[in-house]
N, C-alpha and C positions, 0 to 999 in steps of 0.2 A: 826181428825187433820190427814192428808195425812203427809207420808213421801215421799219423793222424791230422786231419785237417781242422782249424777251428776257425771260429768266429767272436770276436769280441763285441758283446752287447755294449761297451761304454764307448768305444772310440771308433767301431765298425771296421777294425782290420781285421783281415785273413791272414791267416798263418800256420806253418805246419810244426807239429812236435813229435819228436822222436822218443818212444818209449823203451824201455828195457824190457819189461815184461809185458805179458797181454793181461790186461786190466777190462773188466767187462765195462766200466763206466771210467773210462780215464778223463782226470781233470788237468786243466792247463790254466798258465797265467800269461796273458797278453804281455810279448815282448816289447810293445810299443808304449802300452800306459803303464802294464801292471796289474791290470785289470784281472779280478779273480772270475767275473761272470761272463763264461766263455760258453758256447756250444759246440757241440763238435758236429761238423759237416758230413753229408753223404757223399763219400769219395768214390773214384772212380779207380780201378787200378789196370797195370798191363802187364802184358807178359809178351815175351818174345818166343816164336817158334822155331829156332833154329837160326843160325847168323852162319854163313860160310866165310873163310877170309875176304876181307875187302868188300865185304857186303854189308848195308845196315841191317839190323834186327828188323824183323817186321812184326808188328801187332798181329793179334790172331785174326784181324779183320784182312790181313794181307797187305796194309798200307804200312810204310813207315812212319814213325812218329809216333805219337800218343794216341790215343783214343778221345780224348775230351776236345779235342780240335778238327778242324777241317785242314789242317795243313799237311802236306806229305813229308815233312820232316820238322824236327823241333828247332832248327837253326831260326833266331829271332825271336823264340819264346819268352815271355815275361818270366818264367821261371825256371 
């Protein structure tokens, strides 16, 4: 099930939306204002390349955490 990121043109909110099917052009309503004029954002994705017990998953770059920021872990992320 894909999770897409959207931007609301009415209130400028950014939000994620989970879809149960793979759609070529998914449409979403803004959860903040209910606006239907939303644009799908280009999103990054992460994947782990193995995980040992007690060791955090590492991104493909070899760092812990997500690939969208310079932090070494997701602790304290806004998301």
